C-alpha positions, 0 to 999 in steps of 0.5 A: 499499499502506497503511503500518502505523499507529504506536502512539499514543505516537509521534503526538507528535514533540516535547518541551518543558521544561515537560513534564519535571517530574515525572520520571514524567510522561507525557512520559517515556513518550514519550521511552521509546517513541522510544528503544525503537523506535530500539533495536528497529529498530537491533537488527532492522536488524543481524539483517537485515544478518546474514541478507544482506537488508541490504547495506553498512555498518550502524552502530548507535546502540545505547547512544546513544538517551539522547542522540539521542532527547531532543535530537531531541524537544526541537528545533523541527522547524519551523525547526531544522537538524540533521545526525545522525551514524552513531549517529543512527537514533533522531533520524531516526525522530523528525525526520521520516518513517515507519519504513518509509521509513527501513527502505527506505533500509537495504534500498536498495529503490525506496521509499528516500528517496535512491532507493537511491543512498546507503547506509544511515544516509547519508540525511536530509530536506533539505526539513525541514532534516535534512542528510544526512551524508557519511562524511568525519567533521567535514565536516557541522558547517559545513553546519549552521552555514550552513543555521542562518545562512540560517534566521536571516537569513530571520528564523526563530529557528532553532538548529542541531544538529551531531553528531560523535564523539570521533574526528572531533573531531580533524579540522581541519573541526571546528576550523574549524567551531567557530571559524567559528560563534563568529566569526559568532555562530551559534546551533549546538549542537555535540554530541560523541558520546563513546563512548571509541573512534574505530572501534577507537582508544581516546581515550587514543591520540587525545588527550594532554590527557585526555578532557574534550573539552568544555573546548575550548569556551573556546578558541573563545569559547563555552560548554561542558559535559559530559552523561552520556547514560546517565542519560536524565532528567538528560541530557534536562534538561541538553540542554533547558537548553543548547538554551534557552540557545543559542536565547536567546543566539544563540551556539554551545555545545559539549556533550560527551555520554558515551555507550556502545559497545554494538555496535561501530563497525559490524556487522562490528566484533568489539570485540576491541580493548576492554579486559577487562570494558569491554563488560560495564561498558558494558552495565551502564550501558545507558541504556535498560533503566535508564530503563525500570526507573525508569519501571516503579518509578514505576508504569508497568510495565503500560503499558511491557509493552503498549507494548513489545509494540505497538512490536514488532508495529509494527516487524515489520509495517514490516519486512514492508512494506519487504521487499515493496517492489520493487528500484530501477530503474536506468533514468534513473540519471544524470538526477538528477546535476544539479538541473533547469534553472530559468527565467531570473531576472528580471534588469533589462536593465542596463547598457543602454549598453555600459561599457568594462570589463576582465575583473576589472571585468566580474566586479565589475559582475556581482557588483554587479548580483547583489547589487542585484537578488537579496536571497538573494545572499551574497559570502564569501571571504578579504579580499573586504571592505574590501580588495576581494579579492586581484585587486580583483574585489570592490572597493567591494562591502562599502561598498555592500552591507554586511557581512552580505552581503559579508564576509571569512572566516577561513583555513578553506577547507573549513569556509567552503565547507561553510558556503556549502553550508549557505546554499545548501541553505536558499534563499540563493545564495552566491558564494565566492571562493577567493583562488587556485584552488590553495587550493581543494584545502583544500576538495576534500571539501566541493566534490567529495564534498558539494556535487557529490553533494548532488542525486544523493543527496538530491534537494536543489539546491545553488546555489553559485558557487565563484570560482577565480582560476587560471592563470600570472602569475609567482606560482609553484607555489602560486598558479598552478594550472589545476585544471579537470581535477582538479575536473571529473573529479568528477560533479556540478560544472559549470564555466565558463571565460570569456575575455572581459569580456562572457563573464565578466559573462554567465557569473557571471549564468548560474552564479548562477542555476543550481541546482547548484554551479558553478566559475567559472574566472578566468584571472588573466592576463585580469583586466587585459586590454584594456577591451571593451564590456560590456552586458546581454546577454539571451542570457547563457545561451549561455555554456553553449555554445561560441562559434565565433570563426573559420571555416575548413576546414583543422582544428577548433581548440578552446581556452578561457580565456587560450589564446583570445586566443593561439589567435586570434592564431595562427589569423590568422597561419597563415591569412595565412602558410600559407593554412590557415584553422581553425574556432576555438572558445572552449569556455567551458563545460567541464562539462557539455560541449556539443560538438555544434557542434564535432563537426559542424565536425570531421566537415567538417574531419577535423583536430583541435587542442586547446590549454589552459594546464594540464599535458598529462598528465591535462589537460582536453585529453585528455578533449576529444580522446577525446570528439571523436574517438570518433565520427570516428576513421576519418575523421580526416585526421591524428592530433589535436594536443593542446598543454598545459603541461609536466608540471611544477610551475609555475616562478616566473621569467618565462623558466621560466614562458614555457617551461612554458606554451604561448605563441603562438610555441610554438603556431606551432612545434608547429602548423606541424610538425603541418601538415607 
């Protein structure tokens, strides 16, 4: 079906500073055309919502067009990076795509750019560096920073545009992102859309230091200014000057744009919280009719009338076309969760001769190999530079590869993870180290709601490795968590948990070349294990499947991580003392689970033992037992045995820690009681 042909004035999606004089020139008609289309489409979408033809949450940009449209037109859409907010429908129209495609997103039909998997304004065009927003306001700023840095690293003179409201300016992510962008000297234009309300909360109840939010820029060592988005010509010129400044200096800038609340936060918002007369005042300052009146006074009245009619006809033709698009087909819904498998990277067959390495040294060797052979690789994290990381896994890598590729980050886990996501979306492959896995809870939104969902909701791959030093080594509650059950319960994340130096080396290579966010769980108790031979393994991808360590017929024994050496010791003991042998499996990959070999073993043995270091309640072992016994429950010879740590915060003293987590003696005691 042919798409309706847009009016001629919409053929250009660009605006240059040189076109802004005179004030009544042809370029201003182009600005008006895009503003009018955005306003008409937003209003029509609201009508369709009220008719029940559009579901979900409709958040209009009425009153915001005098900011969004000029900035989108001024941007260099061949290199720049942007992420629009709830009020950015006009920007989406300008940046890329046909109006029908954007309407399809609202109708959630088969033509939706997100395949109807994401709601309304939550779309973008990642291939054109328009990053789709998430509802966790403030979280997108760091993504823009990362993608913009990626563009600059690739030699492209990009500027990033990050939009957020006065309400979300209170979030920690905004502070972290502004600080990070200034620290790394990233050319990002941070734009506060201040319509005086965070949903229904006025600025007077959000801030004690007045509403001049742009003055915060000084605290981050960047320039700042305020613009009046109700004066289209003045706002456009100010934005053009700011953009030129950022592009020339390579430094970030903060703009506070004073906009209007014309239609409430969303379609269901009654605006009854507004002060008497405030709504009327807002409508009196509506930028669109004021701008139209200025253009009409300059002699363009007849053209404006004709253009309005042409835009209205185009909009209705697009609505009719989008309403005719079929509903989405649920078949294959789960296929898009992960980016498709990619061919192995052309690794050099090195180290060719075995090296005697412990677990931490094996990871260091893998990182060195990645940095040496893959120019798109970037390492970041707290204290990973000259210090070499809390556990020396990145030791000497800064000296060898330089600060642009190995660098310390501030204490800002959320923004730094979001920054890494931005790098990953634009062709780089970041490896982010969390000093302790526990600190990843500061970045839960970025990991589980943003990175993990990216491919499903936008089709964009997010190749990102997150290194989690975890497990108990007498460091107490805040440095010892096993968080695999927490994170891997969220769809879209992959997880590897190696137990040997060779597997650690292989797992890092396998995780690095995957097109999805992969968490590499590194048990700290294994870092200084006995040295073992580590060599180039052409079958390194086998780390995605379990490995069988012992063969037996009494029971199927499944474990991973630091419990592998303990389980091996226990199995050998029970075989010698009780003549009960076990099929022992090192799971290695926790997500996505490949349990075929273990299922076959359980079908033969009829007994199941699952051991992990994490807490028992809601622990990962519960999922393993459920999956493994679903098909074999009626043929089991005994109830499954599930062993984990106590349901307590991790205690500090060694005597208490030994009582908290499974030890070989505890395993033997529980297994012998279970064997009866």
